[in-house]
N, C-alpha and C positions, 0 to 999 in steps of 0.2 A: 354437972353440967345444966347447962342451960335450960329454964322452964318455956316452951317454945307450941305451937298448935299446929300441925303436922294434917293434911288433907291429904286421901289420898282418892284420884277416880276410877273406877272399874274394882270390880270383884270378882277380878280372875285370879290366875297363877300368881304373876307378877306386881300384881297390887295390895294381895296378900300376903308375899312372901315378903315388899317394901315396907310392910306394916308391921308383919313379924320382926325385921331387922331394926326396922327404925325402935321397937317400942320398945325389944328387948332390950339394947345399944344405948338407950336413953329413958331409961322408965319413967321420967320427972317430961318427959312431952308427953302431950294429948296426941294422941292421932287417929283420926277418923276417918272409915273406907267409906265413900259414896257409892252404890251400886245403883242403876237408873231400873234395874229389874225386879223379880221377886227372887230370882235362883243368880243366888253365891257361887262360884267356883262349877259355872255351867259348864263348858268346855273342859273343865278338868272331868266331870261327871261322864261325858260321853265319850271319853277319847279314847283308843285301842280296844273299842269295841265295849264300854266297858266295863277297861280294864286298867286302864289309866296307864301309857308308856310317859311314864315320869322321867325317865334320861336314856342314854347311849353308854355301854361299857365301851367308851374311849375315853380313854385316860391322858393323852399328850395333847397339849391344846391347838399348837400346830395342826396334827393331825384332825384336830373335831372342828377346832378356823374352816378347816379346807369342807363339812358338810355343811352351807351356808351358801345359797347361790349370790345371795346378799346379807352384808355387816362379817362377813368371814375375818375382815383385815381391820373391822374396827373392836370384833371381837375378841381376838386376840390376846389382849394384853386385859383385859376382865378375864378371859380365862384362864389366868395363872392365877388369878385372886380366888377366882367362885369356877368349879369344872364339875364336872358327873363323882367325882370324888367326894367332893363337899359334900353334895345334894343326898350323894346314899347316905354318908353318915350324918347330916343333919335328919334326915328320915331315920334313921337305926337311933339317934337317941333319942327319940319320941316314940318307940316302941313302936316303929314302922320296918322291917325288914324288904329288902329289893331284891331281885333274882333277876339274873341273866339270862335270858335263850338264847339257843345256838347262834342269831343274827345278829345278837347286842345289845340287844332292847332290853330295857327292864321296866318289870312291873313288882309292887307289892305280891308277897308272897299268897296273899288272898284272892289273885284275881279281880278283886272287884274295888273298884275307884272310890265306891264310896268309902272307904282304907284311908286316903289318900286327901278325899274333901274331910273327914273328921278330924283327920289331925291337923291341918292347916287351921280348922274353924276353932279345935280344942287349943291350938298353939295361941291364936288370934286374942282369945280369951283371957287365956292366963296371965298374958303380957298386957291387956287391960286397954286392946286394941275397943274402939268401937264400932260397930259396923251396924250399917243404914241399907234398909234392900227400899224399892222402890220409891230411891231419891238420886235423882241422879243430878253432876253440874249443868249449868245451864250456859251461865257468862262468867269468866272472870275478869277483875279491870286487876294491875297490877296498884298496886298506894304507891305514892311518892315517897312515903316513908320508909318504905320495903315492902312484902308482903303481897297478898290478896285481898278483896273483895268480891266473896262470891254469889252467886245466884244460883239458888237451886230449883229443882224441877218440881219439887214440894208447894214454891212463890215461898222459901224461907231462904235467909242473907247469912253470911257467915263471912267470920275475917279467919285466916290465916298467916302464920308466919311463910312456910313454904307450902309449896302442893306440888304433889306427881299425876301426870298425866297418864293412866296404863287401864286404857277404853278399849286397847286390842283396836286390830287392822282395818276393819273391816269399812265398806265406804261412806257407810253413813253413819260414823264413827263422830260421835260429839267433840269426841276428844284433839278429832284432826283437823273440826271446824276451828275450836276454841285455839289449837296450837296455830294457827296462821293467822287469828286475830292478834293474838300474843306475840309477831315476827316471825313465824318461821315458812320455810319451803316446804310446802307437801308435795311427791312424789305421788301420781298420781293410783290409787291404788287399784290393781288387778288383779285374779286371782292366780296365785301358785297350788301346786299338788294337785290334778285331775287327773279324770281321764277320758279315752279317747272314744270318740259315737267314729264307728265302724260297720259299714257292711258291705258287705261281700261274701260270695258265693263259698271260698277259700275257710271263712271263718264260719258261718252257718250252722246254728245248732252243737257248735264243739265250747260253749258255755263249760266253763270249770278244767278245759284244759291250759297245762301249764308248760312251759318252756324254759328251762332252769338259767341258759345260759346265751341271750339273744343279745343282739346288738342295736339299737333302735335309734332313729335318724330322723331331719324331718329335709325332703328333698329342696335343694337351695342355699343350707345351711351347714355350718363345719360341724354342729354341733351333735355330736354321738354318746349314748348311753348302753352301758351293757347292766345286766342281771335280770331277773327272771321276769319272764312275760305271762302273765293271766288271760287267756278270751274268757269275756263276760256276753253277756244277750244283747249288751248294748255296742261293743268294740273290744277296745285291749286295754288292762290294767296293769299292773304288778309296778316290783320297783324299777325297771329301765322304764315304764311309760311315765311316772312320778317322776323320777330325777327332770326325764325330758321335759316334761311340763314345768316342773320348778326350775330350770335352768334357764329357760327359755319362756318364762312367764310372761315378757313383756312384747317378745316377738310374735307369741301364737293369738294373743291379744289383739295385734296388728294387724296379724291376719283371717282375721274375725272367725280366728279354730276353724279354718276349711286350709287345708293343706295337705298335701301327701306324704303319708309317713312311708320309711324305706326300712324293710326289716332283715335279717343278717338272723336266722334261724340257727344257725350249725357257728358264731362267731368262736374263734375271731379267724376260720377259714375264709382266705379270698376264694370268687369265685374260680379260679383254676385248681387251689388244694379240693374243693370241693367234687369238682369234676374228675380230678382224676384219684381220689377215694368210690364214686362215684365207675368208674373202669374197674377199677380193682374189685368192686364188688359185683360186676355182668363179667369180672374173669373168676371170681371165685365161688358162683353162684347161680354157673349158667342157666338150670331150668327152673328155679322159684321166678315165682311172678313181683314183677318192680312192686307191687302196688303191697303187697303183701312182707314186707321183710325190710326195713327203716334200718340203711346198714349205722345210722347216726345218735339210735338210740334213744330218742323223742316221740312223743305220740303217733300212734300207728294210727288214729283217724286223721289229723292232720298229715301226717306222711301223703298219706292218700289222696287228699285232698292237692295237693302240690305236685302230685304226680298228673294226675288228671290235670293240672294247671299245665301244667308240661306237655298237653296233647301226649301224652302216651296213655295207651289203653288198659284199664285196669287188671286185664287177665294177661299182660303181655309179660312173656317169659323176660327176665334179663337178656339171652340172646340173642333178643330180634330185637334192642334196642339200639339205635347207631349212634354214633358218637355226635352228633344235632342234636338228638332227643337228652342227652345226657346235657350237654352243654345250656339247652333252654331247660332243665330239671335245676342245675347246678344256679339259674340263675335265678330260678324261684326259690333257694333255699339261700342266699346270699345277700340277693338284692329284693327281693318283694315289696311290690309298693301298694298301699292302699291307701285308698282314698279319707281324709278322716275331716267329719260334719259337722264335728260339736265338741261339747265336751259334759263330762258330770262331774260331782266333789268328790272327792276323796270318802269313801262313808261319809261320819256324821263331820269329819271335821272341815274348819274351812280356815286356808291361810291364802295371804293374804302379802303378793309386791307391792312395795309401795306403802306409803308411811312419811314421820318426817325427816327431813333429809338428815341425814348421819354428819356432814361436814359440820351442821350444826350444835352438833352437842359433845358435851365434853366427857369421853369414856372412864375418865378416873374416878369422874360423880356419877356419870348422867344426869349432869344439870345442862341447862339451856345457854347457849353461848350467847343466844338474842336476849333471854331475861332472865338474870340472876333472881334464884330464890325457885326455878320450873325446871321439873326436874321430869323424868319419861324414863316406862320401862314398859319390854316385851312388845307386841307387835303392833304398835301403834306408832313404832319406829318403823323406817325401813328395812327391816331383818327380815330374814324368813330360812327356816332350816329345812334340807328334804327329812321325808317320812321317817320316824326310827324314832322318837325323841329330841331330838335337836333341837325345835322349836320352844318345844319347855323349859330345855336346858338353859335356852338364849333369857327365857323369862326368869328361873330360879338367879339366873346371876346378873342380869340389868335390874332383879325387883332390888338381890340381897346389897350390891353396890348403892343403888341409890336410897335404899332403906339406913345403909349406914351414912348415909351423905345427910340426906336429910335428920339422924341422928345429933349430928355437928361432928360426925367426927371424920 
């Protein structure tokens, strides 16, 4: 194979995977990874609470692509070439076995993200990849003869035949600035995967309470998401909220993260269905106090708050509760409105909606359609997935495809 020098800007998951794929496919290539900070694979290290949610046990490309609010259509083809099954096999071949949890998330059996960090670093070293820390990409100029002349944050200059930008989706990412300079359109980055700030007497002091299957939405929007909801000390979180934040990332940003959240605690029941069940409960348990018996099987403490919010006295027996009161309670159960006044990141994970416009990328090679020899991988692109290992899978997939193309394959 032709000897060439490949530079990869970004020492995260996508950058490392691309570097390894390139160096293994073309041992003659000189591959250099530039990381602006002192910390390689920093996001891999902190993800999944320090366990690293490597990927998700979803092995059908079309089903997998449905978990990406942005980029799903473009990733469909790449997922036919590299999907979670390939990721599992790749790590297994290098001595790292992954396990699947009940919700489909996949972690190393060690439950330690350092296992993944070490595996990637060892694979890069074995493939002959040069890794430089505290040395970022400051500027890139395309040469008339092809390739790029690079200026590094260390003050050095460097020439390369091909360049991959995998600097992540952070708004301050130098990669986005360089991509724009080299002819690309940048979709403005805004947060995705965040939790909601809610201060409401119905939820006060209920942190830790979880409801297994709610439907959550935004008043004034058609978007609705289902899944577990978790009450936190600052508001609400859980898969239903995170999905809503991901699919509605730009809309919620435009609202300034101030909007009304609507929650159906007993989904998929309608208000009429919930009221009918409440009438049945009144008939079956006339002497029991309403507040002490929840017919829907969720948290007793939350049930007590919703009963009170419906205007029903805590000691009232079921037999004394009017149809109007049950209708009010059904409304609290199926259409509870909560004012959201802000957001918080989901744990240590930072995922953005936005980045390099996808129509400007050839997803067969991850090469720029605007600047020959320039490739992209990972979250620097306008790609983001739901929580559960999907963002890392996009990094592995786009990194592998880019790496093979950088190698000349």
